[in-house]
C-alpha positions as CSV (number, residue, x, y, z in Angstrom):
1,M,-20.1,-10.8,-6.1
2,K,-18.0,-13.5,-3.6
3,V,-14.8,-11.7,-2.9
4,F,-11.7,-13.0,-1.4
5,L,-9.6,-10.6,0.3
6,T,-6.1,-10.8,1.8
7,G,-4.5,-8.4,4.2
8,A,-8.2,-7.0,5.8
9,S,-6.5,-6.9,9.1
10,G,-4.1,-4.3,8.2
11,F,-4.8,-0.5,7.1
12,V,-5.6,-0.1,3.7
13,G,-7.3,-4.0,3.4
14,R,-9.6,-3.4,6.2
15,H,-11.0,0.1,4.7
16,L,-11.5,-1.9,1.3
17,A,-13.1,-4.4,3.4
18,N,-15.5,-2.1,4.9
19,R,-16.2,-0.5,1.0
20,L,-16.7,-4.0,-0.2
21,I,-19.1,-4.9,2.4
22,G,-21.0,-1.5,1.9
23,S,-21.5,-2.0,-1.4
24,G,-23.2,-5.0,-1.1
25,H,-20.2,-7.8,-1.5
26,S,-19.8,-11.3,-0.1
27,V,-16.0,-11.2,1.3
28,V,-14.1,-14.2,2.6
29,A,-11.1,-12.3,4.9
30,A,-8.1,-14.7,4.2
31,V,-5.8,-13.6,7.4
32,R,-3.2,-15.4,9.4
33,G,-3.5,-17.3,12.4
34,S,-1.6,-14.4,14.3
35,S,-3.6,-11.4,12.8
36,D,-5.5,-9.4,14.7
37,R,-8.9,-9.6,13.6
38,S,-10.8,-6.7,15.8
39,Q,-10.9,-4.2,13.0
40,I,-12.2,-6.5,10.5
41,P,-16.0,-5.8,9.4
42,S,-18.0,-9.0,11.5
43,E,-20.1,-8.9,7.6
44,C,-16.9,-10.7,6.7
45,Q,-16.3,-14.6,6.6
46,I,-13.2,-14.5,8.6
47,R,-10.8,-18.0,7.5
48,V,-7.2,-18.5,8.5
49,V,-5.3,-19.6,5.4
50,D,-1.9,-20.0,4.5
51,L,-1.4,-17.9,1.2
52,N,1.5,-20.1,0.1
53,S,-0.2,-23.4,-0.1
54,I,-2.0,-23.9,-3.3
55,D,-4.3,-26.9,-1.7
56,E,-5.4,-24.6,0.9
57,L,-6.3,-21.7,-1.4
58,K,-8.5,-23.6,-3.9
59,K,-10.6,-24.8,-1.0
60,H,-11.3,-21.2,-0.1
61,F,-11.2,-20.1,-3.9
62,Q,-14.7,-21.9,-4.8
63,G,-17.4,-19.8,-6.4
64,I,-15.1,-16.5,-6.1
65,D,-15.6,-14.0,-8.5
66,I,-13.0,-11.4,-7.2
67,I,-9.6,-11.6,-5.7
68,Y,-8.5,-8.6,-4.1
69,H,-4.3,-9.4,-2.9
70,V,-3.7,-6.6,-0.8
71,A,-1.3,-8.8,1.8
72,G,2.5,-8.1,1.7
73,A,5.4,-7.4,3.6
74,V,7.2,-3.9,3.9
75,K,9.6,-5.0,5.9
76,A,11.9,-8.2,5.9
77,R,15.1,-9.3,7.0
78,C,16.4,-9.9,3.6
79,S,15.7,-9.6,0.3
80,E,15.1,-13.3,-0.1
81,D,11.9,-13.2,2.6
82,F,10.4,-9.7,0.4
83,D,10.4,-12.3,-2.4
84,R,8.7,-15.2,-0.4
85,I,6.0,-12.9,1.1
86,N,5.3,-10.8,-1.5
87,A,6.0,-12.7,-4.9
88,G,5.5,-16.3,-3.5
89,T,2.2,-15.7,-2.3
90,T,1.0,-14.3,-5.5
91,S,2.0,-16.5,-7.2
92,A,0.3,-19.7,-4.8
93,M,-2.5,-17.6,-5.2
94,V,-2.8,-17.4,-9.4
95,K,-2.0,-21.0,-9.5
96,A,-4.9,-22.0,-7.5
97,A,-6.9,-19.8,-9.1
98,N,-6.7,-20.8,-12.3
99,E,-7.4,-24.7,-11.0
100,V,-10.6,-23.6,-9.4
101,C,-12.2,-19.8,-10.5
102,P,-10.2,-18.8,-14.0
103,D,-12.5,-16.7,-15.1
104,A,-12.1,-14.4,-11.5
105,L,-10.7,-11.3,-11.9
106,F,-7.4,-10.8,-9.4
107,V,-7.0,-7.3,-8.4
108,L,-2.9,-7.0,-7.2
109,T,-2.1,-4.7,-5.2
110,S,1.4,-3.4,-6.0
111,S,3.2,-0.3,-4.9
112,Q,4.7,2.7,-7.0
113,A,8.2,1.4,-5.4
114,A,8.1,-1.4,-8.1
115,A,8.3,1.9,-10.6
116,G,10.9,3.6,-9.0
117,P,11.7,7.1,-8.1
118,C,12.3,7.9,-11.6
119,G,9.7,5.3,-13.5
120,T,12.5,3.5,-14.7
121,G,12.4,0.6,-11.9
122,P,12.5,-0.5,-8.4
123,V,15.7,0.4,-6.2
124,T,14.5,-1.6,-3.1
125,P,14.5,-5.3,-2.3
126,Y,10.5,-4.8,-1.4
127,G,10.4,-2.8,-4.7
128,R,11.6,-5.8,-6.5
129,S,9.6,-8.0,-4.7
130,K,6.5,-6.1,-6.1
131,V,7.7,-6.3,-9.4
132,L,7.8,-10.0,-9.4
133,A,4.1,-10.0,-7.9
134,E,3.3,-8.1,-10.9
135,Q,4.9,-10.4,-13.3
136,A,3.5,-13.8,-11.1
137,V,-0.3,-12.4,-11.5
138,T,-0.1,-12.2,-15.7
139,G,-0.6,-15.5,-15.5
140,M,-4.4,-14.6,-14.4
141,K,-6.5,-14.4,-17.7
142,R,-8.1,-11.0,-16.2
143,Y,-5.8,-9.1,-14.0
144,I,-5.4,-5.9,-12.4
145,V,-2.1,-4.4,-11.3
146,V,-2.6,-1.2,-9.0
147,R,0.2,0.2,-7.5
148,P,-0.6,3.2,-4.5
149,P,1.7,5.7,-3.5
150,A,2.3,6.8,0.4
151,V,-0.9,5.9,1.8
152,F,-2.6,8.2,4.3
153,G,-5.9,8.2,6.8
154,P,-7.3,7.9,9.8
155,G,-6.0,4.3,11.8
156,D,-2.9,3.7,10.3
157,K,-0.5,2.2,12.7
158,A,2.4,2.9,10.7
159,T,2.4,6.8,10.7
160,E,0.1,7.2,14.1
161,K,3.6,8.3,15.8
162,V,4.1,10.9,12.8
163,F,0.8,12.7,13.5
164,L,1.1,12.1,17.3
165,W,4.3,14.0,17.4
166,A,3.0,16.8,15.0
167,S,0.1,16.9,17.5
168,R,2.8,18.1,19.9
169,G,4.1,20.6,18.0
170,L,7.4,18.5,16.0
171,T,7.7,16.9,12.8
172,V,10.7,15.2,10.5
173,S,11.9,16.0,6.5
174,T,14.3,14.1,4.4
175,G,16.0,15.1,1.2
176,G,16.2,18.4,0.0
177,E,13.5,21.0,-0.7
178,H,12.8,20.6,-4.4
179,G,10.5,17.4,-6.0
180,G,8.1,16.2,-4.0
181,L,6.4,12.8,-2.9
182,P,3.6,10.9,-4.6
183,M,0.4,10.1,-2.2
184,I,-3.1,9.5,-1.7
185,S,-5.9,9.2,0.9
186,V,-7.0,6.0,1.5
187,S,-10.6,6.8,1.0
188,D,-9.6,7.5,-2.6
189,L,-7.6,4.4,-3.2
190,V,-10.5,2.1,-2.0
191,N,-12.8,3.9,-3.9
192,F,-10.3,3.3,-7.1
193,M,-10.0,-0.2,-6.5
194,I,-13.6,-0.9,-6.0
195,L,-14.4,1.0,-9.1
196,V,-11.9,-1.3,-11.4
197,M,-13.9,-3.9,-10.8
198,D,-16.5,-2.9,-13.5
199,L,-14.0,-1.5,-15.8
200,P,-13.3,-3.5,-18.6
201,E,-10.8,-1.5,-20.0
202,T,-8.5,-1.5,-16.6
203,V,-8.1,-5.5,-17.4
204,G,-4.3,-5.9,-17.9
205,K,-3.2,-2.4,-17.2
206,T,-1.1,-1.3,-14.6
207,L,-2.3,1.8,-12.7
208,Q,-0.8,4.5,-10.4
209,P,-3.4,6.2,-8.9
210,S,-2.2,9.1,-6.8
211,W,-2.9,12.6,-6.0
212,P,-2.3,14.8,-9.3
213,E,0.4,16.7,-7.7
214,L,3.9,15.8,-6.3
215,V,3.6,16.6,-2.1
216,T,6.3,18.7,-1.4
217,W,7.8,19.1,2.1
218,K,6.7,22.5,2.5
219,H,2.9,21.3,1.6
220,Y,3.3,18.6,4.2
221,H,4.4,20.9,6.7
222,Q,1.8,23.2,6.0
223,A,-1.2,20.6,5.8
224,L,-0.1,19.5,9.2
225,E,-0.1,23.0,11.0
226,A,-3.5,23.6,9.1
227,A,-4.6,19.9,10.0
228,F,-3.6,20.6,14.4
229,A,-4.1,24.1,13.9
230,R,-1.0,24.7,15.8
231,K,3.1,25.9,15.0
232,I,4.9,22.4,14.0
233,I,8.8,22.6,14.5
234,R,10.5,21.0,11.7
235,L,13.2,18.8,11.8
236,K,15.2,19.0,8.5
237,I,17.2,15.6,7.9
238,P,20.6,16.0,5.6
239,S,20.3,12.9,2.7
240,P,23.4,12.1,4.1
241,L,22.5,11.8,7.5
242,V,19.7,9.4,6.1
243,H,21.7,7.1,4.4
244,T,24.3,7.0,7.3
245,A,20.6,6.2,9.8
246,G,20.2,3.3,6.9
247,F,23.5,1.9,7.7
248,F,23.6,1.7,11.1
249,S,20.1,0.1,11.1
250,E,21.7,-2.8,8.8
251,V,24.3,-3.1,11.2
252,I,22.1,-3.1,14.5
253,A,19.5,-5.4,12.4
254,T,22.4,-8.1,12.0
255,F,22.9,-8.5,15.7
256,T,19.3,-8.1,17.2
257,G,17.7,-9.8,13.9
258,A,15.0,-7.3,13.6
259,C,13.9,-6.0,10.3
260,P,14.9,-2.3,9.8
261,M,12.0,0.1,8.6
262,V,14.9,2.4,7.0
263,T,18.3,0.5,5.1
264,R,20.4,2.2,2.9
265,D,18.0,1.2,0.0
266,K,14.9,2.8,1.9
267,A,17.1,5.9,2.3
268,R,17.2,6.0,-1.8
269,E,13.8,5.9,-1.9
270,L,13.8,8.5,0.9
271,T,15.8,11.3,-0.3
272,A,14.9,10.6,-4.4
273,P,14.3,14.3,-5.8
274,S,11.5,13.1,-7.3
275,W,9.4,10.7,-8.2
276,V,7.0,9.7,-11.8
277,L,3.2,10.7,-11.7
278,L,0.9,8.7,-13.9
279,Q,-2.7,9.8,-13.0
280,H,-3.6,11.2,-16.0
281,E,-2.9,8.4,-17.7
282,V,-5.7,6.8,-15.0
283,T,-7.9,9.6,-15.6
284,E,-7.9,9.3,-19.2
285,L,-8.3,5.8,-19.4
286,T,-10.9,5.4,-16.8
287,G,-12.5,9.1,-16.2
288,W,-11.3,8.9,-12.3
289,S,-10.2,11.3,-10.4
290,P,-9.2,11.4,-6.4
291,S,-11.3,13.7,-4.5
292,M,-9.3,14.2,-1.5
293,N,-7.0,16.5,-0.9
294,L,-3.8,16.6,1.2
295,E,-5.5,19.1,3.8
296,T,-9.0,17.1,4.2
297,T,-7.0,13.8,4.4
298,F,-4.9,15.1,7.3
299,S,-7.5,17.2,9.0
300,G,-9.7,13.5,9.1
301,I,-6.5,12.0,10.7
302,A,-6.2,15.0,13.3
303,A,-9.5,14.6,14.2
304,S,-9.8,10.5,14.8
305,L,-6.7,11.3,17.0
306,N,-8.5,14.0,18.8
307,S,-11.6,11.9,19.4
């Protein structure tokens, strides 16, 4: 297959690119001019593409069989920026694809933030922008929406400091002790994303692959200690303090122009008592289940940090 892939310079996209190349597919990796291309497989055809330009996209969609749209923004200055980056690019890609390769399969990487903690809808601007992207992709004849939860694995710059601190004996948890968070290893996620291209029953579906059980903070802490083979102090941050931190992050951002990672909306996600898991639906439809678990995934991350 000839694949058009966005986000190949990012964490999930890089792993997906490697797996696609290893499976014998031809990959066109669309990047921004400022993207770090050092980790993109050399076998990819790297092209600088403006994902908001329909005319430019049409030039790169010639002969494409599958479109994997992985790129997106997880933090932005305002909801309009989230919408422009996450939903606007998806809309432009759909319009371009319908003109050049209307029969291509469009696999959109969304997020469980689109479903929200209770499964009744998003609670953050990021999640709402992903819902808009999901609506845009329905304009394709053949599409699949994949909503990953929190993704872990070696080489993730976003969580690298968390594991470095754990290796030194300290970790942080938010919210209460009940409930838990949905998670998945990057290896399992990309395996699933490649699997769906050959499963006609997944076309037109919204799928939420994850580990079959929510990960509690206690389980998370125990897995860290096992991975690094040491005692790790766990600093528990009460929910009110997380919300306060979100408020002050927004205040500081108004003066600095930075994009805060933790906002008041994000604090609602971080302190949610529980999330809805739908992995059982994925298994019933596709027969697929994750092969990694939390301990194996964290051990792999620890090994990569020590190498």
